[in-house]
N, C-alpha and C positions, 0 to 999 in steps of 0.2 A: 348380657349377651348369651345367646343359646350356644350350646357346645357344638363344635363343628362335626358334621357327620362324616363317617368313613365308609367308603364303598370299594369293593374289588370287583373289577370287570375282567372275566377270562376272554382271551382272544381279542384283546383291546388295542392291539397295535394297528389295526386297519379297519375299513368297513364299518359295518353297524356297530361293532364294539368300540371302535375308537370314538364314534359319534355319541354313544352312551356315556363314555367317559368324559367327553368335552361338555356334554349337556349337564351332567351332574356336577362336574367342576365348575361350570358357569353359575351354579346355584350357591357356590362357596364350599362345596364339599372337597374333602381330600379323596383323592381317587387312586387306588392302586391299579396300575396297567399290567394285567396278566398276559404274558405271552412267552413262548418258548424260544423265538428267535431274537437273540440279544441284540442285534443290530437294529432290527425293526422296532423292538421294544423301547430301546433308548432314544431312537428317532422319534417315536410318538410321544415320549415323555418330554423330550426338548420341545417339540411343537405345542404340546398342551401347555407347558410352563410359559412359553413365549406368549401364549394367549391369556396368561394370567391364572392358570389352573394350578392348584396345589396337587400336582401329580407325581407319583413315585412308581418306579419300576418293580415288578414282581416276576421273578424268573418262575415260570409255570408251565409244565407239560402235564395236561390233565390226565394222561394215560400212564403216568409214572408216580408210584406211591411215595418214593423219596422226594420228588420235586414238589409235589403237593404238600407233603409234611413240612418241607422247608419253607414254602410259601406261607403257610399258616404261622409258622415260627416268626417270619419276617413281619407279617401284619401285627402279630401280638407285640413284638418289640417296638414297632413304629407307633402303634395306636392302643394297644391293650385291649381292643374290642373291635367288632366289625358290625357295621348298621345295616349295610345292604351288601348282598352277594348277587351279582348278575352272571348266571351261567351262559356265556354266549358262545364260547368256543365250539366249533363244529366242522365237519367235512361232509362232502357229498359221496366221496368214494370213487368217482369216475364212472365211466360207461364201460360195457353195457350193464344195464340193470333190469332188463326183463327177467322175470323169475326163472325162465327156462334157459338163461344164458349167464346169469350173474355168477361171479366166482364166489364161493364160499369165503374166501379170504377177505373179499371185499366186504362182505357182510360183517365179519368179524372187526374189521378196522372201523367201519362206521359206527357199530354199536359200541365199541370200546371207547370211542371219543364222545359220541353224542349222548350216550346213556350212562355207560359205567363211569365215564369221566365226570359227569355231573353228579353222580352219587359220591364218587370218591372225593371231589372237592367240597361237596356240601357237608359231608360227614366231618371232614378236617376242619372246616370253618365253623361249625355248629357251637363249639365251646365258646368261641369269639362272639358270635351272634347272640348267644344266651346272655352276654354281658350287656347288650344294647337295650335301651328303653323301648324302641320300637323296630325290632329286627324285620327285614324283609327279604325274600329270596325271589328272584325272577329267573325263570328258565326260558330262554330263547327257543321257541319251537317254531312251527311253520303251519300255514293253512293246509299244506299237503299232508300233514299229520292227522287231519280231521278224517275219521272213518265215515262221518256223515256226508262230507263233501266228496270224498273219494267214491262213495258208493251211489252217489246221485247222478242219474243219467244226464249228460250234457254240461255237468259242471266242469269248469276250467280248473284241472289240477296238476297241469304240467305233464311231462312224459311219464310213462310206465316206470316205476322205480321200486324195486324189491328191497333196497337197502336204505336210501335216504329217507323216503316217506315213512316206511314202518319204523324207523328209528326215531322220528319225531312223534309217532303215535305211541311208542313205547315210553318216550320221555313224558308224554302227557299223562299216561297211566301211572308213571312213577311219581309224578308231581301230586296226583291225587292221593296216593298212598302216604307221601309226606305229610300232606294236609291233614290227613286222618290221624296219623301218629302224633303230630304236633298241635292237635286241635285243642288240647288244654294248656297251651303255652300262648305267648304274645307274637309268636313267629308266624307271619303271613307268607305263604308261598303260592305262586301263580305262574302259569304259562303264558308267554306272549308271542303273538304272531306279528312280524314286522311288515308283512306284505312282500310283494315281489320287488325287490330292491336290487339296483345295479351294483353289484360287487364282483370280485374276482371268483366268488364261490359259483356264479352262474355266467362267467364271462362277460359281465357287465350287460346283460340282456334285460334286466329288470326296468321297469317303468317308474319305480319310485326311487328317490334318493336314499342313501345311508342315513342321512340325518332324519329324514321322514320315518325310516324304519325304526330308529332309535326312540322315538317319541313315546311309544307305548311302553317300553321298559322303563323309561324316565318316570312316567305316570305311575307305574305299578311299584316302583321303588319308593314313591312318596305317599303311598295309601295311608289314610288315617287308621287309627288303632282299631275302629270298628269296621274296616274294609273287608272285602271278600278273601277268601283263601281257597285253594283247590279248584281254581277256575282257569279258563282260557280266553284271553282277550285279544282283540285288535282294536285299532282306532275306532271302528264303528260300533264296538261294543263286545258282547260275548260270542265267541266262536264255538259252534256245536262240536262236541266231541266225535 
């Protein structure tokens, strides 16, 4: 029998993150449910376990060094390694986000979570990922982070956003830099676009379900050893940077 895979999903107490955890758990994986809200985290773990998933809670605030370090210790104590990290936690920052009106503090908050938080968690988990036979990192991005789409006349890229959209562009760029640095290892790292899903992040205005949005992350988490790295994907294929 093959060894059970171990995954950690940040922001997994609800929405797309929860569905990623559920999808990986349905494959027989042990899944760490990373979330900062204890009540929501434990409720998600209980729900996943009721569905037969080997889920465990991981207290995790991606903006806090001590919290992330403690999360890494917990995963190490439970499993000794990590096979897949899905950096899903993210915030929009609220409105207004027109560049002439956005509050600089909104910019800081969004980048701290959506970009620096990803770097903080990834670097803390890398020693555990290096112990895996086939480590994978999936950074949950967004189609609005594509500069190609944002600069294409007539393309549907949502409202003007000086914080959220650029934070995903920033995340995409960071993903490429990780792929370059880790190019001589067996770690594959890619960005994923879930599409416009109905979650509380957008007031449930999306036309896709959270489960549909989770599918691309689950696929990238299971890439073969000769799979791509440093790329940006959605269900239909490669997303232009």
